[in-house]
N, C-alpha and C positions, 0 to 999 in steps of 0.2 A: 526460485524456490527458496524457502527458508524453513528451518526446523526449530521448534520450541522444546528443549529437553525437559522443562518443568512439567509440561502436559503431554509429552510424547506425541506431538502433532506436527505434521508437515503441511505447509501451504504452498500451492502451486498456482501461478497465474497463467491464464490463457487469454491473451489480448484479442486474438481473432474471434473467440467466442464471447468475450466480455465477461468472463467468469473467473472466480477464484475457487479452487477446490481444496478441501481439507481432508487429509488422510491420517489414519493411525499408523503406528510403527509396523504393522503387518501389511500395510498397503491397501487397507479397506477404506473406501470413500465414506467419510463421515457426513459431509454436507458440501454444498456449493452455493455461492451467492454472487450477485453482480447484476448485470443487465444483459442477459443472454439474448443472442440474435434470434433464437427460435421461440422466445416467450416463456421458456420454462426456467425454474430456479427460484431462489429466494431473493427478494429485494429488500434492502433496508433503506428507508427514504433518503437520509443524508448520505448514505453509502452507495448511491446509484453509480455504477461504474460503466464506462464505455470501453476503455482499453487499459485494463490493469496490467502493469508491467513489473515494477519493482516491489519487493515485499521485505518486511523486517518485523520481528517481534519486539515489543516494548518490554521494559522491565516489569510491567504489571500484567504481562500475558495478553496484551492486546495486539492485534495485527495492524501494522501500518502499511498502507498500499499507495503506490504512486499510480495515478491515472494520466497517461501521456496525452490523450486527446482532450480531456477536460481540464488539463493543466492544474491538477490539484493533488494533494496528499490527504488521505482519509485514514482515520483510526477507527478500527472496528472493535467493539467490546462484544465478543461472541457469546459470553455468558448471559449478558443482559439484552442481546440483540439490538444494540444501538450503534450508531456511527456518527462521527463528527468530522467535518472538514478542518484539518489543521493548517494547511497552506493552500494558497490559490494564486492565480495570476495577480491578484491585488497585492500579494506579498512579494512579487517579483519572480514568481515561479513560471517557467516556460518549458513545456514538454518534458516533464520528469520521466526518465526511463528506469531509474534505479533509486532506491532509498535505503538509508541505514540510520540507526538510532544510537545515541550515546547518552547514557544517564549517569556518568561518573561525576563526582564532585557536586551532586545535587543539581546539576544543570540538565536541562532537557534540550538536547541538540538533535536536530534532524539534518542529515546530509542528503542532498538530492543531486543526482547526476542528471544533467540535461543534455539532450541531443541538440547540436547546433549545426545548421547547414551553412557551409561557406563554399560557394562555387561548386556545388554538387559533391563536396567532400564532407563526409560525416566527421564531426568532432564532438567531443564531450566536455562539458564544463561542470565542475563540482562546486556546489553552493552549500554553505552552512547556515542554518536558521536556528536561532535560540528561542525557544518557546517559554513563556511564563506559565502557560497552562499545565496543569497536572493531569489533563484528561487521558494521557497515555502513560 
């Protein structure tokens, strides 16, 4: 879950349903999107989600979502209903379970925590990616 104080919106991911839910400060459901298992909900083409896990708001009010199964990080512009894949397995990303953004010093940094299996013991690895894109 993540909260954006600028727009008073909370985002909650539900990996089992393949959905992200947005709520107002009173707890009212505003919308949901992703790739729901039951076929209902909104889909944004580049933003097709299978197992959304980590969430973070960008400095521009866009929602950054880690999809563990698809091994990617997607940014959603909810005002324009667009989505763009920021990171994928091609960038060295593997099973992101959490994501954070850092935009200090005019740098666009994404931190992704990845789940690593080592002899049936779950471990986590934190990776930092610096993006030149201003998409988020």
